[in-house]
N, C-alpha and C positions, 0 to 999 in steps of 0.2 A: 723414470723421466725427472727431470730436475725442475722443481718448481720455482717461479720468480715471484715473490711477494712484494707488493707495492705498499710503502708506509703510508698509513692514513691517520691524519690528526681530527680526532672528533671537536665539535663546536665547544665543548665545555674546556678544551685545551686553552682556547685564546681566552675565555672568560677568567681562568685561573691566572693566565700570564698578566691580564690587565689588573686584577686584584693584587698580586704580588707586587707590582709596579707601585701601585696607590700605597700600599702598607710600607714598602721601602721608603718613599718619599715622605710619608708622614712622620714615621719612627726615626728615621736616620737623617734625612735631608734638613728637615726643619729644624731640629735641636741643633744642626750643624750651622744653619744659617743664623741662629740667635747666638751661639759663641764664638762665630768667625772673628769680631772686632775685639775680643778680649786678648791683652797682651800680658804675659807671665814675666813678673820681675822679682828680684830678690827683697828680703825685709830690709836690708840696709839702703835699698833705692827708695823703699817707702818712707823710711826715717829721713833720709835726705830731702825728699820732696815735702815732707811736713815741715822741716826746719826752714827749707826756702819758702815756705807758705804757698807752694806751687801745687796745691791739692784742692779740689772742688767738693766732690761728693764723697760718703764713704759708706759702704754697707759691710757690716761684720757678720758673717754666715759661720756661727759656731759649730753647727751639726756638721757641716762640710771642712770646717777647719781652714777657713780661708777669708780674705779680706778683698773686697772689691772697691776701687776707688778710681776717681777721674783725676784729669789734671784741672788746672784752675779755669780753663775755657770750657772744659766739659766734652772735649772733641775726642777724648780718647778713653778707653776703659783699661785698667790695669787690675791683676790679680797677683796676689801675694800670700804665702802661707802663715799661718797664726803660730806665734810663738809665746812664752810667759813672759810677758812685757806689762809689769804693774803701772808703768806710766804712759800707758797707751791712751787713756781717756784724757789726761791732761795735755798730753802732746797734740792730740786732735783739736782740743779747745783752744790751744795757743796758735795752731795753725790757722785758725778760722774756717775749718771745714765744716760741712752740713752733713750731719749723720741722718741720712735717709733710710727708710725701710728697705727699698729696692732700687737698684740701679739699672739692672738689665731689664729694658721694656719688654713687655709681653707682644706677641705678634698683633698686628692689627686684625681686630674682629672680622673686618671685611676680607682681608687676605686669608684668615682662617677659614671663612665661609666659603670663598672661591674655591680655595684648595681641597677642602674637606667634603664639600657637597656639589657645588656647581660643576667642577672640573670632572668627577666620577660620573655624573649624570650626564654631561655633554659627550664623554667617551662611550657610555653604553648606548645612548641614543645614536651615536655615528655607527656604532656596530649594528644595532638594529635597522637603520637606513639601508646600510650597505647590504644586510641579509635580505632585506625586502625588495631591494633591486634586483639583486641576483634571482631571487624565487620568481619574481613577476617575470623575468625573462626565460625562464626553465622551458617554456613551450617551444623556444626557437632551437632547441637541441644543441645549442652551442656550449661552450665552456661555462657560461653563466648558470647554467643547469647543475653544475656541480660544485656548489658551494661548499667547502670545507668536507668535499668528499661524500656528501649526502646523495647526490644523484649520479655518483659514479659507480661503474660496475664493480662488483666485488669479485669478479671470475678469477679463479685460480689459473693461471698461464703455465703450461709445461712447453718447454721448448723442445727442439729436436735432440733427441739421446740415442746413443746406440744401447743403453740400458732400459730396463722396463718391462712391463707384460707383454707378451707376444700371444698369438693365437696357440701356440705350442703348450702354453701355461693353463689354458683354457680348456677343459675336457668337457665331454659328455653333451655338448652343443653343436653338433656337427652341421645340422641344418642352419642355425644362426649364424654359424662362423662363415658357410659357405654364401650365405645371403650377403653379410658384412664384406667378405673378401672382394666382392665387385666394387665396392666403395673404395676400398685400398687400392684396388688396381686403376680405378678412374683418377684418383690422386696422384698416382704414379705417372699414368700414360692418358692425360686427358684428350690428346690429339688422336687417337684410334677411335675415340667415341665421336668426336665431333665430325671426323671424316665421313662417318656413316649416318651422322645426324641424330645421333642418340643423345638424350639429356639424362644426366644422373639425377635420381631423386634428390629433392631439396632436403628433405627431412625424413628420418628413419625413426620410428618408434619402437621401443624395445618393451614388451609387456609380458608379465609372468609374475609369479608368487613371489614372495620376499625369499631372499637367499639363494636365488637360481643363478646369480651371477650376471645381471644386468650391467651393472657399473664396471664389473671387471672386464666384460666383452667390450665396453666403450673404450676402455684403458688399452685394450689389446688392438683395437683399431688404430689408435693414436700411435701406438707403438709400432706396428706394422707399416704404416703408412709414412712415419717418421716426419710429420707435419706438425706445425704448433696446435695445440689441444687447449681449449678454454673449458673449464668444469666449473659449474654452478649449480646451486640447488634452487629448486622452484621458489621455496620459502624466503630466499635472500632477496628476491624482487619487491617484497611487500614490505613497505615502510609505513611508519606513523605519519609522513607528511604525503598528502594527496599529490599525486604526480610523479614522485620519486622513483616509483617502480618503472613507469614508462619511460624516465629519463635513464636508468640503468639499463633497460633494454636496448635504447638507441646507443648509449656508450658502448655495450658488449658488441653490437653490430658493427659499429664504427671501428673497434679495434680488430675485430675478426676480419673486415675487409681490407684493412692495412696490411694484414700478415696472411692473405689469402695466398694459396690453397692452405685451409686450416679445418679443423673441427671444433665444432660448438657443442657441449655436452650438458644438457639440463636434466638433472636428477630430481625425481618426484615432481615432474611436471604439472600433475593435478592441481598442486597448491595454487597455481595461477591460470589452469586451463579448464577449469570447471565449466559447466554449461552456463550460459547468461540466461537466466529466466526472468529478469526484470522485476523480482519481488521488492516491494517496499522495505527500505532498510537494509538493501544489500549490500555487498562489499564493493563500493565504487572504485576504490584504490585497485583492487584486483582486476575488475573489469577493464580499467583504463590499460593496466600492464597488459592484459590478454590482447586488447585492440592494437596496442603498439607492437607486440609479438607478431599478430596476424600481418599488419602492414610491412613489417620488416621482412617477414618469410615471403611474402607473395605481394609486394607493392610494385610500384612504377620503377624503382632501382633494381638492377640486377645484383643478386648476391654470387657472382660467378667465384667458383672455387671454395666457397663455405658451405661445409655439409653440416646439418643439424642432427645432432643424436639426442633423444630424449627416452627416459625410462619412467614407467609407472606401475602400479599395482592395480590401478582403478582405471582401465581404459573406456569402461561404460560411462564414467563421470565427465569425459572431455567434452569439450564444445565441437559440435560438428563442423564448424568453420575451420577448426584446427585440424581435424583429421581428414578433411577432403584431400582428394589429388590436388598437387600444386603447392601444399604445404607439407604434411607427413604424407608422402606418397607411398610409403612401404612400412607394412608393420611386420616386425619380426618377433614371432612368439619364444619365449625363452622358458619353456615348461620344465617341469621336474623330470630329472633324468631316469631313463630306462634302466634295466640290469646291466648292459653293457657300459651305458655311461656312468653309472655309479661305480662300476668296478675301474673304469678309467680316471675318474675323479680321486677316488681312494689312492690309486697308483701315483698321481700326481702330487698329492699331499704327502703321501708316505716318503717320498724322496727326501724330505727333510729330517726323516727319523731313522734309527737304526732298526731293521727287521730282522727277525729270526727267519731261517730258511724254510720254516714250515708253515708261514702264513699263506693262507688261502683266501686271495681278495673275492673270488667268485661267490665263495659261501658268506663271507661278510657283507658283500652286495646284496646278496638274497635275503639276509637277515634285515638289512637296512631298507626295506621296501618302502618306497614313499618319501625318503629323505631328500631334503635339497642339498645342493653343493656346500652351502655354509654348515648344514648339519654334519654333513660326511667330514668336512674338515675338522669340526669340533669332536668327532668319533676318533679321528686319528690323534688329536690333540689328548683327549681324555685318556687314549691308551698309552700315550707316551707318559703322561703324568702317574698313571696307575705303575707304569714300569719302574719309576723313580721311587715311587713310595715303597715299592716291595724290594728295592736295593739291587734290581738287576740293570743289566746295560744293554739289553736289547728288547724290542716289542715283539710278543708272542701272539699265536692266534686267541688264546685265552683272554689276553688283554684287550684285543680288538673286539670280541665279542661280549665282555663285560662293559665296555664303554657304550656298545649300543644300548645296553639296557640302563646304562646311566642316564643317556641321552633320552630314551623313551620314558623310563619310570623313575629316574632319580638315583640317588645313591642309596645303598643299604643302611637301614635305621638299625644300628647296632644295641641302641637302648630300648628299642622297642620289643618288649617280651610280653608274647601271647600266652594266656592261659592254656592248659590242656584242651578244655572245651573248645576254646577259639581255634586253636590249631587244628583240632580236628575237623571243625566247620568249614575252615579254609582249605584243609586238604581235600575234602569230599567236593567243595565246591569248584575248585581248579581241575580235579580230575573228571568232574561233571563235564565241564567244557571239552577237554581234551578225548573224553570217550564218545560224546556225541558226534564230534568232528571226525573221528577215526571211523566211526560205523557208518558214516554216510559217503556218498560218492561226490565227486567234484569239490573235495574239501582240502583246503592246504594241508601238508602233513604236520604234524607236532613236533616242533625242535626243543622246547624245553618247558618245563613246568616247575615251578618254586613257590613256596610259602614263606618266603624272606620279605618282611616289610620293607618298604621303600619310602623315600622321601616324599614322593608324589602323593602320597596317602594310601597307595595300593598295598594291601596285606598279602599279595600274591598275584601271580598271573600266568597264563599260559600263552607261549609264543608260538605261533604257526608261521611257517614260511613257505611261499610258493617256490615251485622247481624253476619256473621261468617268468616271461613277462604275460600279463594278462590285461587287455584293453577292452574287453567285453565280458559282461556277466550275464548268463542266462537267467529266467526266472527261477529255475531248479536251484541255481547256486545261491541266490539271494535267500531263498527260502531256507535253504541249508544253513546259511550263515545266521540267520534270525534263530534258528533251531539251536545253532552252537552257542550263541549269546544266552539262550534261555537254560542252557544245560546245567549251569552253576546252581540256578535258584532251584531247579526240579532235582538236583542232587540232595540239595537241603531239605526239601519237602519230603523226599522219598526216604531219607534216613533219619532225620532228626523230627519229623513231622511238624515243622515250623519254618519261618522265614527269617533272614536277617538283612541288615542294611547292607551287607556286603555287595549286593548285585544291582546297587543304584546306578553305577555307570553301565553295566549290561543292560539295564531297561532303557536307559536314555538311548543308546545306540541301536537297539533293537526297534524302537518306536520310530526314531528318525528314519531308519533304512526302510521299514514298513510303510511310512508316510510317503517317503519318495518312490516306492514301486506303484502307489497307487496314482499319486498326483503328477509326477514327473516322467515315468517310464511307461506309462500305459499298460500296466499289468493288472487291470482290473476288467472284469466282464462287464461290469454295469456302466463305467465311464468310458472304456474303450481307449482310443486314442486321443484323448481330450486332455490337453493340460490345465492342472488346477493350480499351478505353483510356478512362480518365476524366481530365478536365482538372481540375486543381488551381489555385488562384491565377488564375483567368481574367484579372484587369486586371493581374498582376504577373508577366509572362513566360509565363502558359499552362503551366507545368509539367504532365506526364501521367504517369500510372501504369497499368501493365498489370493487367487484371482477369482473367486467363485462367490455364489451367493452364501448367506447363512445358513440356508437349508441344505444346500451341497455340502458346506463344512461339516454340519451335523452327520451326514452321511458318509463323509471321509472319515470321521472320527470312529464311527460304527465299524467302518471297513478296516481301519488299523487295529483296533481291538481285536476284531474276529481273526485277523491273519496272525497277529503275535500269539494269541491264544491257541490258534491251531498248531503253530510251530511249538509252543511249550508243552503241549499234549504230546507232541510227536517226540520231543526229547525226553519227557517223563517215560514214555513206552520204551524207548531206546534202553535208558538206564534200568527199567524194571526187568528188561530181557537180559542184561548183563550185570545184574546186582552182585554176582560174586568177583566179577573182574574190577567192579567199581570199589569193592571193600579191599580187595587185595593191592590194587594200586595205590588207593587212599593210604593203607597202612604204611606201605613202602614209603611213600611221600612224607608221612607223618615222621618217620624215623630220618629219613636222609635230607628233608627240607627241600633239596633240589635234585629233580632227575632229568636227564637228557631223553630226547626224542626217541632214540635208540633204545634205552631202557624200557621206556614206556611201551614201546612196540613189542620188546621181548617177553615181557610179562603179559601184554594183552593176547599174543600168539601162542603162549604157551597152553598145551592142553592140561 
């Protein structure tokens, strides 16, 4: 869609213009005023006037190689160039001229004071008074509130266009597109809704993790509806001047009403829509902006034909008055795509690159479990970059699989050389994970094992890929996952009778999972179905906070230690029972550095 940008001149622009004018006046015009009465004549004219004794005052300026003189009456000043004239002094004495030190009079000190000091002060005071008057009238919502563009909306306006993003360009979010398609239909055919008496939602709130395509969905709605589209970030409403944010909201809705039917999109609305808690020292400017937004969305005036779309990663932080029906009537979750969605997203982004016929998008989508739309786009782009680096002209399956590892674990560290002992430890560690996973039920199959160091800091990793979508996990599956995480450390202890720092990330994940089982999932006999923990920022990492007494927290800690320790012992027992396979596969991995899941299972199943 074609963006129309409105030029804005900041306040400093006008101050600079005034300063330039004053400097030009003082340095160019003032000297010109001083020199404008001097008449240039030839030296012969100077001699003639001395002979006729028609000369009054004389000033000889040897440095500038000129002579200034006046007529007998002193009414006019003349200038002539100096030449080698030994009779000059006698000629001036005979003419009766008076030799003065200076003929051109200096500018009056009062005039200098007025032009250099008083006039600039008056100009700046005038600008200040003008600004003060405009700022005092900003509450009226008229043009006075937008002095020099400070209270004017910075919204980017996109006009109707046959080009741009459509719903067909957004994959993996079928439910969200279905909900937004109704908005598009209303903008095209509002009459059939009015006939039934149905009112279209005033606001639609898009919520979900980063990178899932909330902004792209908003652009797709504008592209499908083919109506004017106003786009603005929540942070752009907040200004250093109190009241400017509210003025920008008024101006934005004023423009939108003039171009209705239209769509107004506010990205990251949590920047101005956070809960008003009345704390001392709070952000009054943000609260005033929010109050104005609430009034515009559901005030006395109707906003017929103006649909508000907003996006946020933190819906729990929004003010209840903003999310109530009548303002944001509809909430559209834009979640991470499932297996089918990931496959469709990969196909959409792969349209821009040359692909080999052997590419299996279903396999790539299964390997990229949990990836957002932005990460999937990055995977396709990394695969294309790898193709160029290797000197080929089409993307292969190997390129896509390697790009997944790049996004997850980083690039291979070619300069990181492990010692033989470290290489053996890492080999046993990774095979320990894979072997424990393979010997348990309800575990994802092993896809790949590698001991090649990555830029993320991992010295190796074991990739497991689920066959399909899993929306629920049983207690047994979670316990098996903890056992798999402890398998690397268990293998080190079993073979080398010591521990290394390589299990730090495994320990962190196992502890976090065990704690969630007890505090959030109700998988503890002692606490039963009591929630001991709440999740904040669901879409931004899912940070948690305990909501229980100190005594209960101590008991939770004991339960977490007990659970992880139990699964650690189970992993050690599995590896002890399969010690021969552990040694065989670890030696093979030590030599090859990277083995596939098929190679791993082939050795494991070999008698």
